[in-house]
N, C-alpha and C positions, 0 to 999 in steps of 0.2 A: 504491499500500500503507500505511495507519493502521499502523505497528511499534504508537503509545504511546497508541493505540482498546484497538488487541488482547494492548497489556500487562495496560492496561487491566482489559478484562475477564476475564484471567485475574485476575489480582488478586482485582475483584470477587467471583466466581466462588470462592476460594479463602478469603477477608480476609467481606468481609458478609454478614450476615447474609442470607437468602433473605428472610427477608418484613419488608428494611429498609424506610422510608419513604422516594418519589422525594427529597426533598430529604436525607437523609442520604445520599445515590447520590449524589445534585445535589456539594453540600460534598467528599467523598472522593473523584471525580473535579475537581473543582474543585485539595487539593490535592492529588493527582496528577498536575495536568498541570505543576499551581507546578513541585512537585519535577524534573520531570525536563526545565524552565526551564530552572532554575539552573545542572545539572549540566549539560545542555544550552550556556550558554553559559560557563560554567568549562572545560569540555572544548574550546568554540573558544577560550579564552584562552589558552588554552596552546597547543594548536596551532598559532596564529598569531605568537610569539614567536621570535624570532632562537636557531639553537642554542650559544649559548655555552654552555660550561660551568656559567659564576654559572645565567643563562638553564636549565641543565638541571634541578640541581639543586635550582631554587628549583621549576621542575613537579612536580619526586618529592615535594619537601616538597608542595604545594596536597598531589597526588591521596592518600600516608600522610595528612596529618590530614583532607579526605577519611572515608578510611576506616577512620581511626582515629572519627569523629561516627559516621558508620553501624554499625561493629563494639559502643561502647559501646548504638547504640539501643534497636538489637536483641536484648546481655546486658541492657538493663533488659525488656523487651517480654516475655523468652524468662520473664526472674524473676519477671513478671507486677506485675512494679509498675508507678505511674505513669509518663507521659510527660510528663504535664501539671510547666509549667515557671514 
């Protein structure tokens, strides 16, 4: 089962214009997979740590930071502002 490919295909249908050139679709796919790869790395890193209170607190901080960054991006996009920095 190719879950990431299926998720990209859903993203493509919802976000990328149907008449987008192949290069745009390919670059969007590359960026999508890169984002998934980074998130997988973060999750794998968290999953392979010990269960000490200090570690659990750090893990929670990492997840909160990621969620805050995602929320800020969604807010920026929703308001129609550029996301290029």
